[in-house]
C-alpha positions, -999 to 999 in steps of 0.1 A, spaced: -667 -118 646 -636 -123 639 -631 -160 651 -661 -166 632 -646 -160 598 -614 -176 607 -632 -206 612 -654 -207 582 -619 -200 565 -604 -226 583 -633 -252 572 -630 -243 542 -593 -250 537 -597 -282 551 -624 -291 526 -604 -282 498 -574 -300 512 -595 -333 515 -610 -328 485 -577 -326 468 -568 -358 484 -595 -381 472 -591 -369 437 -553 -382 437 -566 -413 446 -565 -445 424 -592 -464 417 -575 -492 442 -569 -469 470 -600 -458 473 -618 -492 471 -593 -498 499 -596 -470 520 -633 -476 514 -631 -510 529 -614 -496 563 -643 -472 571 -670 -496 560 -678 -524 587 -677 -560 577 -716 -567 579 -727 -535 568 -740 -517 537 -727 -485 528 -733 -459 505 -717 -426 500 -731 -395 483 -705 -387 458 -683 -408 434 -651 -434 446 -666 -435 484 -661 -400 489 -689 -374 508 -710 -382 530 -716 -416 542 -747 -440 556 -738 -472 572 -767 -497 570 -767 -526 593 -805 -538 599 -828 -542 576 -860 -524 571 -896 -531 560 -899 -504 537 -872 -482 519 -849 -460 539 -848 -424 524 -813 -415 519 -816 -376 522 -793 -373 493 -787 -388 459 -762 -419 458 -729 -416 442 -712 -449 454 -720 -478 474 -702 -507 493 -720 -539 501 -701 -559 530 -729 -576 545 -731 -615 548 -727 -630 518 -757 -638 496 -777 -606 515 -793 -587 488 -797 -550 489 -821 -529 466 -820 -494 453 -849 -468 447 -852 -440 421 -869 -409 428 -905 -421 420 -899 -449 444 -894 -477 411 -869 -505 419 -835 -497 398 -807 -523 410 -801 -553 433 -772 -558 451 -759 -590 462 -730 -589 488 -704 -589 486 -702 -561 462 -690 -527 457 -699 -502 430 -673 -469 428 -703 -451 410 -740 -451 407 -744 -473 382 -761 -446 357 -790 -443 383 -803 -414 404 -808 -435 436 -827 -419 462 -838 -448 488 -824 -483 496 -836 -513 513 -804 -528 529 -817 -566 531 
């Protein structure tokens, strides 16, 4: 029982420390970090602003939009130049198209739930 409590407390401490570091980043630092995390040729989406939180990387095209399992907070489109990714809302409505290369540290004002990488 004590080990579980200690592990839980340590996890909370690490999460708090990580959140503090991310919030202290400038926009330029966040973008530079995200470029290191998101490999060239990929579309990477995060569930929080400034390329933080859970990240999902897409490399292959899909016949249908892919459910993100969370709401998009930011994205980096590092696919090959000219590749277009499409973003869709909760009712499946098209919201935004991103032509590579493009990055956005925010959700562009949309509530995005699905993505078609290319």
